[in-house]
KEVOLUM-616266 format. One record per residue (C-alpha): residue number from 1; x, y, z. Coordinates in nm, 2 decimals, always signed. Layout:
<tidos>
baro=NUM	c1=X	c2=Y	c3=Z $
...
</tidos>
This chain:
<tidos>
baro=1	c1=+0.44	c2=-1.60	c3=+3.10 $
baro=2	c1=+0.12	c2=-1.44	c3=+3.04 $
baro=3	c1=-0.09	c2=-1.41	c3=+3.39 $
baro=4	c1=-0.39	c2=-1.65	c3=+3.39 $
baro=5	c1=-0.63	c2=-1.36	c3=+3.47 $
baro=6	c1=-0.54	c2=-1.17	c3=+3.14 $
baro=7	c1=-0.87	c2=-1.14	c3=+2.91 $
baro=8	c1=-0.86	c2=-1.32	c3=+2.57 $
baro=9	c1=-0.85	c2=-1.02	c3=+2.32 $
baro=10	c1=-1.03	c2=-1.24	c3=+2.07 $
baro=11	c1=-1.34	c2=-1.27	c3=+2.28 $
baro=12	c1=-1.63	c2=-1.04	c3=+2.13 $
baro=13	c1=-1.73	c2=-0.76	c3=+2.37 $
baro=14	c1=-2.06	c2=-0.85	c3=+2.55 $
baro=15	c1=-2.25	c2=-0.56	c3=+2.36 $
baro=16	c1=-2.13	c2=-0.64	c3=+2.02 $
baro=17	c1=-2.25	c2=-1.02	c3=+2.07 $
baro=18	c1=-2.59	c2=-0.87	c3=+2.20 $
baro=19	c1=-2.61	c2=-0.64	c3=+1.88 $
baro=20	c1=-2.47	c2=-0.92	c3=+1.65 $
baro=21	c1=-2.76	c2=-1.17	c3=+1.78 $
baro=22	c1=-3.03	c2=-0.89	c3=+1.73 $
baro=23	c1=-2.91	c2=-0.86	c3=+1.37 $
baro=24	c1=-2.91	c2=-1.25	c3=+1.32 $
baro=25	c1=-3.25	c2=-1.27	c3=+1.44 $
baro=26	c1=-3.32	c2=-1.07	c3=+1.12 $
baro=27	c1=-3.16	c2=-1.34	c3=+0.90 $
baro=28	c1=-3.30	c2=-1.70	c3=+0.80 $
baro=29	c1=-3.17	c2=-1.95	c3=+0.55 $
baro=30	c1=-3.34	c2=-1.89	c3=+0.20 $
baro=31	c1=-3.35	c2=-1.52	c3=+0.20 $
baro=32	c1=-3.20	c2=-1.29	c3=-0.03 $
baro=33	c1=-2.99	c2=-1.05	c3=+0.10 $
baro=34	c1=-2.82	c2=-0.77	c3=-0.04 $
baro=35	c1=-2.48	c2=-0.61	c3=+0.10 $
baro=36	c1=-2.36	c2=-0.24	c3=+0.00 $
baro=37	c1=-2.11	c2=+0.02	c3=+0.12 $
baro=38	c1=-2.00	c2=+0.39	c3=+0.08 $
baro=39	c1=-1.93	c2=+0.58	c3=-0.26 $
baro=40	c1=-1.56	c2=+0.49	c3=-0.40 $
baro=41	c1=-1.56	c2=+0.18	c3=-0.16 $
baro=42	c1=-1.21	c2=+0.12	c3=+0.00 $
baro=43	c1=-1.06	c2=-0.18	c3=+0.13 $
baro=44	c1=-1.22	c2=-0.23	c3=+0.47 $
baro=45	c1=-1.56	c2=-0.17	c3=+0.27 $
baro=46	c1=-1.49	c2=-0.41	c3=+0.00 $
baro=47	c1=-1.30	c2=-0.68	c3=+0.24 $
baro=48	c1=-1.64	c2=-0.63	c3=+0.45 $
baro=49	c1=-1.90	c2=-0.70	c3=+0.22 $
baro=50	c1=-1.66	c2=-0.98	c3=+0.08 $
baro=51	c1=-1.59	c2=-1.17	c3=+0.40 $
baro=52	c1=-1.97	c2=-1.13	c3=+0.53 $
baro=53	c1=-2.11	c2=-1.27	c3=+0.15 $
baro=54	c1=-1.94	c2=-1.58	c3=+0.23 $
baro=55	c1=-2.03	c2=-1.59	c3=+0.57 $
baro=56	c1=-2.40	c2=-1.56	c3=+0.48 $
baro=57	c1=-2.36	c2=-1.85	c3=+0.25 $
baro=58	c1=-2.27	c2=-2.07	c3=+0.55 $
baro=59	c1=-2.60	c2=-1.99	c3=+0.69 $
baro=60	c1=-2.79	c2=-2.10	c3=+0.36 $
baro=61	c1=-2.84	c2=-1.75	c3=+0.25 $
baro=62	c1=-2.80	c2=-1.60	c3=-0.08 $
baro=63	c1=-2.62	c2=-1.27	c3=-0.09 $
baro=64	c1=-2.49	c2=-1.04	c3=-0.38 $
baro=65	c1=-2.30	c2=-0.71	c3=-0.38 $
baro=66	c1=-2.46	c2=-0.36	c3=-0.49 $
baro=67	c1=-2.26	c2=-0.07	c3=-0.40 $
baro=68	c1=-2.36	c2=+0.28	c3=-0.56 $
baro=69	c1=-1.98	c2=+0.30	c3=-0.75 $
baro=70	c1=-1.82	c2=+0.02	c3=-0.96 $
baro=71	c1=-1.61	c2=-0.21	c3=-0.74 $
baro=72	c1=-1.24	c2=-0.10	c3=-0.75 $
baro=73	c1=-0.99	c2=-0.29	c3=-0.96 $
baro=74	c1=-0.73	c2=-0.31	c3=-0.70 $
baro=75	c1=-0.96	c2=-0.56	c3=-0.48 $
baro=76	c1=-1.13	c2=-0.78	c3=-0.76 $
baro=77	c1=-0.92	c2=-1.05	c3=-0.61 $
baro=78	c1=-1.19	c2=-1.02	c3=-0.35 $
baro=79	c1=-1.45	c2=-1.15	c3=-0.59 $
baro=80	c1=-1.33	c2=-1.52	c3=-0.66 $
baro=81	c1=-1.56	c2=-1.67	c3=-0.39 $
baro=82	c1=-1.89	c2=-1.72	c3=-0.57 $
baro=83	c1=-2.10	c2=-1.46	c3=-0.47 $
baro=84	c1=-2.25	c2=-1.19	c3=-0.72 $
baro=85	c1=-2.12	c2=-0.85	c3=-0.77 $
baro=86	c1=-2.44	c2=-0.67	c3=-0.93 $
baro=87	c1=-2.34	c2=-0.26	c3=-0.90 $
baro=88	c1=-2.36	c2=-0.21	c3=-1.27 $
baro=89	c1=-2.71	c2=-0.28	c3=-1.23 $
baro=90	c1=-2.75	c2=+0.02	c3=-0.96 $
baro=91	c1=-3.11	c2=+0.01	c3=-0.77 $
baro=92	c1=-3.25	c2=-0.28	c3=-0.96 $
baro=93	c1=-3.04	c2=-0.51	c3=-0.80 $
baro=94	c1=-3.20	c2=-0.43	c3=-0.48 $
baro=95	c1=-3.55	c2=-0.54	c3=-0.62 $
baro=96	c1=-3.68	c2=-0.85	c3=-0.44 $
baro=97	c1=-3.44	c2=-0.87	c3=-0.16 $
baro=98	c1=-3.56	c2=-1.01	c3=+0.17 $
baro=99	c1=-3.27	c2=-0.74	c3=+0.35 $
baro=100	c1=-3.04	c2=-0.51	c3=+0.28 $
baro=101	c1=-2.68	c2=-0.51	c3=+0.54 $
baro=102	c1=-2.50	c2=-0.18	c3=+0.49 $
baro=103	c1=-2.15	c2=-0.18	c3=+0.60 $
baro=104	c1=-1.90	c2=+0.08	c3=+0.65 $
baro=105	c1=-2.15	c2=+0.39	c3=+0.67 $
baro=106	c1=-2.36	c2=+0.56	c3=+0.93 $
baro=107	c1=-2.53	c2=+0.78	c3=+0.71 $
baro=108	c1=-2.76	c2=+0.67	c3=+0.43 $
baro=109	c1=-2.61	c2=+0.97	c3=+0.20 $
baro=110	c1=-2.31	c2=+0.81	c3=+0.17 $
baro=111	c1=-2.47	c2=+0.55	c3=-0.02 $
baro=112	c1=-2.48	c2=+0.82	c3=-0.34 $
baro=113	c1=-2.70	c2=+0.71	c3=-0.60 $
baro=114	c1=-2.85	c2=+0.42	c3=-0.40 $
baro=115	c1=-2.95	c2=+0.65	c3=-0.11 $
baro=116	c1=-3.31	c2=+0.71	c3=-0.21 $
baro=117	c1=-3.39	c2=+0.35	c3=-0.33 $
baro=118	c1=-3.27	c2=+0.23	c3=+0.02 $
baro=119	c1=-3.49	c2=+0.49	c3=+0.20 $
baro=120	c1=-3.78	c2=+0.35	c3=+0.01 $
baro=121	c1=-3.71	c2=-0.02	c3=+0.07 $
baro=122	c1=-3.99	c2=-0.21	c3=+0.21 $
baro=123	c1=-3.80	c2=-0.47	c3=+0.39 $
baro=124	c1=-3.51	c2=-0.41	c3=+0.65 $
baro=125	c1=-3.18	c2=-0.26	c3=+0.66 $
baro=126	c1=-2.92	c2=-0.33	c3=+0.87 $
baro=127	c1=-2.61	c2=-0.17	c3=+0.94 $
baro=128	c1=-2.24	c2=-0.34	c3=+1.02 $
baro=129	c1=-2.01	c2=+0.00	c3=+1.11 $
baro=130	c1=-1.73	c2=+0.18	c3=+1.31 $
baro=131	c1=-1.83	c2=+0.52	c3=+1.23 $
baro=132	c1=-1.94	c2=+0.80	c3=+1.44 $
baro=133	c1=-2.33	c2=+0.83	c3=+1.43 $
baro=134	c1=-2.40	c2=+0.98	c3=+1.12 $
baro=135	c1=-2.76	c2=+1.25	c3=+1.09 $
baro=136	c1=-2.96	c2=+0.98	c3=+0.90 $
baro=137	c1=-2.87	c2=+0.62	c3=+0.97 $
baro=138	c1=-2.89	c2=+0.37	c3=+0.68 $
baro=139	c1=-3.09	c2=+0.13	c3=+0.88 $
baro=140	c1=-3.29	c2=+0.02	c3=+1.19 $
baro=141	c1=-3.05	c2=-0.27	c3=+1.33 $
baro=142	c1=-2.71	c2=-0.21	c3=+1.42 $
baro=143	c1=-2.36	c2=-0.36	c3=+1.50 $
baro=144	c1=-2.19	c2=-0.04	c3=+1.55 $
baro=145	c1=-1.86	c2=+0.02	c3=+1.74 $
baro=146	c1=-1.61	c2=+0.34	c3=+1.72 $
baro=147	c1=-1.34	c2=+0.13	c3=+1.91 $
baro=148	c1=-1.34	c2=-0.10	c3=+1.63 $
baro=149	c1=-1.01	c2=-0.06	c3=+1.40 $
baro=150	c1=-1.21	c2=-0.16	c3=+1.11 $
baro=151	c1=-1.58	c2=-0.25	c3=+1.00 $
baro=152	c1=-1.40	c2=-0.59	c3=+0.92 $
baro=153	c1=-1.32	c2=-0.65	c3=+1.28 $
baro=154	c1=-1.73	c2=-0.65	c3=+1.36 $
baro=155	c1=-1.76	c2=-0.91	c3=+1.07 $
baro=156	c1=-1.47	c2=-1.10	c3=+1.23 $
baro=157	c1=-1.69	c2=-1.08	c3=+1.53 $
baro=158	c1=-2.01	c2=-1.19	c3=+1.36 $
baro=159	c1=-1.82	c2=-1.50	c3=+1.28 $
baro=160	c1=-1.70	c2=-1.56	c3=+1.60 $
baro=161	c1=-2.04	c2=-1.51	c3=+1.76 $
baro=162	c1=-2.26	c2=-1.70	c3=+1.53 $
baro=163	c1=-2.00	c2=-2.01	c3=+1.52 $
baro=164	c1=-1.91	c2=-1.95	c3=+1.17 $
baro=165	c1=-1.59	c2=-2.07	c3=+0.98 $
baro=166	c1=-1.33	c2=-1.81	c3=+0.88 $
baro=167	c1=-1.22	c2=-2.01	c3=+0.56 $
baro=168	c1=-0.88	c2=-1.90	c3=+0.37 $
baro=169	c1=-1.09	c2=-1.66	c3=+0.14 $
baro=170	c1=-1.28	c2=-1.52	c3=+0.43 $
baro=171	c1=-0.94	c2=-1.48	c3=+0.63 $
baro=172	c1=-0.79	c2=-1.28	c3=+0.31 $
baro=173	c1=-1.13	c2=-1.03	c3=+0.30 $
baro=174	c1=-1.09	c2=-0.94	c3=+0.64 $
baro=175	c1=-0.74	c2=-0.87	c3=+0.65 $
baro=176	c1=-0.77	c2=-0.66	c3=+0.37 $
baro=177	c1=-1.03	c2=-0.45	c3=+0.56 $
baro=178	c1=-0.80	c2=-0.42	c3=+0.87 $
baro=179	c1=-0.46	c2=-0.33	c3=+0.70 $
baro=180	c1=-0.59	c2=-0.10	c3=+0.49 $
baro=181	c1=-0.79	c2=+0.07	c3=+0.77 $
baro=182	c1=-0.52	c2=+0.08	c3=+0.98 $
baro=183	c1=-0.28	c2=+0.20	c3=+0.73 $
baro=184	c1=-0.06	c2=-0.10	c3=+0.73 $
baro=185	c1=-0.12	c2=-0.13	c3=+1.10 $
baro=186	c1=+0.02	c2=+0.22	c3=+1.18 $
baro=187	c1=-0.26	c2=+0.43	c3=+1.26 $
baro=188	c1=-0.42	c2=+0.51	c3=+1.58 $
baro=189	c1=-0.70	c2=+0.29	c3=+1.54 $
baro=190	c1=-0.46	c2=+0.00	c3=+1.57 $
baro=191	c1=-0.50	c2=-0.19	c3=+1.89 $
baro=192	c1=-0.40	c2=-0.50	c3=+2.08 $
baro=193	c1=-0.71	c2=-0.69	c3=+2.00 $
baro=194	c1=-0.66	c2=-0.59	c3=+1.60 $
baro=195	c1=-0.34	c2=-0.75	c3=+1.60 $
baro=196	c1=-0.49	c2=-1.02	c3=+1.76 $
baro=197	c1=-0.74	c2=-1.09	c3=+1.51 $
baro=198	c1=-0.46	c2=-1.03	c3=+1.21 $
baro=199	c1=-0.28	c2=-1.31	c3=+1.39 $
baro=200	c1=-0.62	c2=-1.56	c3=+1.36 $
baro=201	c1=-0.64	c2=-1.46	c3=+0.99 $
baro=202	c1=-0.28	c2=-1.52	c3=+0.90 $
baro=203	c1=-0.33	c2=-1.86	c3=+1.10 $
baro=204	c1=-0.61	c2=-1.93	c3=+0.85 $
baro=205	c1=-0.41	c2=-1.89	c3=+0.56 $
baro=206	c1=-0.31	c2=-1.55	c3=+0.47 $
baro=207	c1=-0.02	c2=-1.47	c3=+0.28 $
baro=208	c1=+0.12	c2=-1.12	c3=+0.44 $
baro=209	c1=+0.38	c2=-1.07	c3=+0.17 $
baro=210	c1=+0.11	c2=-1.15	c3=-0.09 $
baro=211	c1=-0.09	c2=-0.90	c3=+0.07 $
baro=212	c1=+0.16	c2=-0.63	c3=+0.06 $
baro=213	c1=+0.22	c2=-0.69	c3=-0.31 $
baro=214	c1=-0.16	c2=-0.68	c3=-0.41 $
baro=215	c1=-0.26	c2=-0.34	c3=-0.19 $
baro=216	c1=+0.09	c2=-0.14	c3=-0.20 $
baro=217	c1=+0.33	c2=-0.28	c3=-0.44 $
baro=218	c1=+0.12	c2=-0.29	c3=-0.75 $
baro=219	c1=+0.02	c2=+0.06	c3=-0.82 $
baro=220	c1=+0.02	c2=+0.20	c3=-1.19 $
baro=221	c1=+0.26	c2=+0.44	c3=-1.31 $
baro=222	c1=-0.03	c2=+0.73	c3=-1.33 $
baro=223	c1=-0.06	c2=+0.70	c3=-0.96 $
baro=224	c1=+0.31	c2=+0.83	c3=-0.89 $
baro=225	c1=+0.23	c2=+1.06	c3=-1.14 $
baro=226	c1=-0.06	c2=+1.22	c3=-0.95 $
baro=227	c1=+0.13	c2=+1.19	c3=-0.63 $
baro=228	c1=+0.41	c2=+1.42	c3=-0.81 $
baro=229	c1=+0.16	c2=+1.69	c3=-0.89 $
baro=230	c1=-0.02	c2=+1.68	c3=-0.56 $
baro=231	c1=+0.31	c2=+1.70	c3=-0.37 $
baro=232	c1=+0.41	c2=+2.01	c3=-0.63 $
baro=233	c1=+0.10	c2=+2.19	c3=-0.50 $
baro=234	c1=+0.20	c2=+2.13	c3=-0.13 $
baro=235	c1=+0.12	c2=+2.44	c3=+0.10 $
baro=236	c1=+0.19	c2=+2.47	c3=+0.47 $
baro=237	c1=+0.07	c2=+2.73	c3=+0.77 $
baro=238	c1=+0.35	c2=+2.60	c3=+1.03 $
baro=239	c1=+0.22	c2=+2.86	c3=+1.25 $
baro=240	c1=-0.11	c2=+2.66	c3=+1.26 $
baro=241	c1=-0.01	c2=+2.33	c3=+1.19 $
baro=242	c1=-0.20	c2=+2.28	c3=+0.87 $
baro=243	c1=-0.07	c2=+2.14	c3=+0.54 $
baro=244	c1=-0.26	c2=+2.08	c3=+0.21 $
baro=245	c1=-0.25	c2=+1.96	c3=-0.15 $
baro=246	c1=-0.49	c2=+2.01	c3=-0.44 $
baro=247	c1=-0.54	c2=+1.77	c3=-0.71 $
baro=248	c1=-0.67	c2=+1.94	c3=-1.03 $
baro=249	c1=-0.96	c2=+1.87	c3=-1.23 $
baro=250	c1=-0.89	c2=+1.62	c3=-1.49 $
baro=251	c1=-0.60	c2=+1.48	c3=-1.31 $
baro=252	c1=-0.73	c2=+1.10	c3=-1.29 $
baro=253	c1=-0.82	c2=+1.12	c3=-1.67 $
baro=254	c1=-0.48	c2=+1.26	c3=-1.76 $
baro=255	c1=-0.29	c2=+1.00	c3=-1.60 $
baro=256	c1=-0.53	c2=+0.72	c3=-1.64 $
baro=257	c1=-0.60	c2=+0.64	c3=-1.29 $
baro=258	c1=-0.92	c2=+0.65	c3=-1.05 $
baro=259	c1=-1.03	c2=+0.78	c3=-0.75 $
baro=260	c1=-0.89	c2=+0.46	c3=-0.53 $
baro=261	c1=-0.54	c2=+0.58	c3=-0.67 $
baro=262	c1=-0.57	c2=+0.91	c3=-0.43 $
baro=263	c1=-0.55	c2=+0.68	c3=-0.13 $
baro=264	c1=-0.29	c2=+0.77	c3=+0.09 $
baro=265	c1=-0.18	c2=+1.09	c3=-0.09 $
baro=266	c1=-0.33	c2=+1.30	c3=+0.25 $
baro=267	c1=-0.08	c2=+1.10	c3=+0.43 $
baro=268	c1=+0.19	c2=+1.29	c3=+0.28 $
baro=269	c1=+0.14	c2=+1.65	c3=+0.41 $
baro=270	c1=+0.01	c2=+1.48	c3=+0.76 $
baro=271	c1=+0.37	c2=+1.31	c3=+0.78 $
baro=272	c1=+0.54	c2=+1.69	c3=+0.82 $
baro=273	c1=+0.69	c2=+1.75	c3=+1.16 $
baro=274	c1=+0.45	c2=+1.99	c3=+1.33 $
baro=275	c1=+0.15	c2=+1.95	c3=+1.11 $
baro=276	c1=-0.18	c2=+1.87	c3=+1.33 $
baro=277	c1=-0.40	c2=+1.87	c3=+1.05 $
baro=278	c1=-0.36	c2=+1.76	c3=+0.66 $
baro=279	c1=-0.61	c2=+1.86	c3=+0.37 $
baro=280	c1=-0.66	c2=+1.72	c3=+0.03 $
baro=281	c1=-0.88	c2=+1.88	c3=-0.21 $
baro=282	c1=-0.98	c2=+1.74	c3=-0.50 $
baro=283	c1=-1.14	c2=+1.92	c3=-0.80 $
baro=284	c1=-1.41	c2=+1.75	c3=-0.96 $
baro=285	c1=-1.50	c2=+1.99	c3=-1.20 $
baro=286	c1=-1.86	c2=+2.14	c3=-1.24 $
baro=287	c1=-1.81	c2=+2.32	c3=-0.89 $
baro=288	c1=-1.76	c2=+2.06	c3=-0.67 $
baro=289	c1=-1.51	c2=+1.99	c3=-0.46 $
baro=290	c1=-1.40	c2=+1.66	c3=-0.24 $
baro=291	c1=-1.21	c2=+1.71	c3=+0.07 $
baro=292	c1=-0.98	c2=+1.45	c3=+0.25 $
baro=293	c1=-0.94	c2=+1.53	c3=+0.62 $
baro=294	c1=-0.63	c2=+1.34	c3=+0.83 $
baro=295	c1=-0.54	c2=+1.48	c3=+1.17 $
baro=296	c1=-0.35	c2=+1.38	c3=+1.47 $
baro=297	c1=-0.42	c2=+1.27	c3=+1.81 $
baro=298	c1=-0.59	c2=+1.52	c3=+1.97 $
baro=299	c1=-0.74	c2=+1.69	c3=+1.65 $
baro=300	c1=-1.08	c2=+1.61	c3=+1.56 $
baro=301	c1=-1.09	c2=+1.65	c3=+1.21 $
baro=302	c1=-1.46	c2=+1.49	c3=+1.19 $
baro=303	c1=-1.59	c2=+1.78	c3=+1.38 $
baro=304	c1=-1.46	c2=+2.01	c3=+1.12 $
baro=305	c1=-1.54	c2=+1.81	c3=+0.82 $
baro=306	c1=-1.92	c2=+1.81	c3=+0.96 $
baro=307	c1=-1.92	c2=+2.19	c3=+0.95 $
baro=308	c1=-1.91	c2=+2.14	c3=+0.55 $
baro=309	c1=-2.16	c2=+1.84	c3=+0.55 $
baro=310	c1=-1.90	c2=+1.60	c3=+0.58 $
baro=311	c1=-1.83	c2=+1.35	c3=+0.86 $
baro=312	c1=-1.65	c2=+1.00	c3=+0.92 $
baro=313	c1=-1.38	c2=+0.95	c3=+1.19 $
baro=314	c1=-1.20	c2=+1.17	c3=+1.45 $
baro=315	c1=-0.87	c2=+1.15	c3=+1.24 $
baro=316	c1=-0.99	c2=+1.06	c3=+0.92 $
baro=317	c1=-1.30	c2=+1.23	c3=+0.76 $
baro=318	c1=-1.42	c2=+1.36	c3=+0.43 $
baro=319	c1=-1.68	c2=+1.59	c3=+0.26 $
baro=320	c1=-1.84	c2=+1.73	c3=-0.04 $
baro=321	c1=-1.87	c2=+2.12	c3=-0.11 $
baro=322	c1=-2.00	c2=+2.33	c3=-0.40 $
baro=323	c1=-1.81	c2=+2.55	c3=-0.53 $
baro=324	c1=-1.46	c2=+2.64	c3=-0.69 $
baro=325	c1=-1.18	c2=+2.47	c3=-0.57 $
baro=326	c1=-1.01	c2=+2.81	c3=-0.46 $
baro=327	c1=-1.29	c2=+2.95	c3=-0.28 $
baro=328	c1=-1.37	c2=+2.61	c3=-0.12 $
baro=329	c1=-1.01	c2=+2.59	c3=-0.01 $
baro=330	c1=-1.01	c2=+2.93	c3=+0.15 $
baro=331	c1=-1.30	c2=+2.83	c3=+0.35 $
baro=332	c1=-1.19	c2=+2.54	c3=+0.47 $
baro=333	c1=-0.84	c2=+2.67	c3=+0.58 $
baro=334	c1=-0.99	c2=+2.95	c3=+0.74 $
baro=335	c1=-1.22	c2=+2.73	c3=+0.98 $
baro=336	c1=-0.92	c2=+2.50	c3=+1.02 $
baro=337	c1=-0.72	c2=+2.82	c3=+1.14 $
baro=338	c1=-1.02	c2=+2.92	c3=+1.35 $
baro=339	c1=-1.04	c2=+2.52	c3=+1.50 $
baro=340	c1=-0.67	c2=+2.51	c3=+1.57 $
baro=341	c1=-0.59	c2=+2.87	c3=+1.72 $
</tidos>
């Protein structure tokens, strides 16, 4: 029997409620609001955008989405709720808006090709995010908490605080955000509150088996071929607890897959016994290398990513570095060994 003095895990923390009310004060019926998230949007970014667009619709606010890179095909099912996805228009889709809300980003540079347009906006930019603070925040009014398992958790809190309805479509979008950012409720950011919110979303109409099939059991053949190549490149420094894989330039094109098909590959080297830090190096060509950092509890890979101009979470971060994949890999692994020594 649950003690009567046990707090309700669904209750929105007071500091979040205050921030949400401050953000809501910037919004009014009749406004035109654009929503955006980081380059190569993931399930948390897309799910949070789709849910918030629908919630704003309940407030009489016309919202559309404009991302710096195309909407991922695997999350196409989130676009069926009547709002517009205008990423193909680029910065033109920001013209004439009354507000911009940036989700799942703590640094404006993560907006890629939209960054300069956002910096130049004559209207307020607002932020909903759960990352560590970046060097150049993308907005002035923030709903931000690194204790949230996903940005989707904070969007759920927006609905709770403002008394908005969580429809089946909104529940599906929020479940997408939370499911993907917790690695299917496996990562260390999975909290009791996260599970309580997931239970509420299931009660609102989410089909967990259908979600599993959509996200984890509908991969193209090329993704497995890409994984095969990545695992074939696996290297391990057992003395320091580091493992890494490399994706060659042109691999995505060769197997007819996209950047979203890289999701989860870095978890394989991290799963090796004794590994504390896993790295995925992707050769983008033209002397550019994208790095994914994944670590276990007690190893702050965000600190390492920041040394290379990146950032993110303590156990999941990323960076983009100029140079050949060989030279970048050598630099990063040397820095990782120094950090873990």
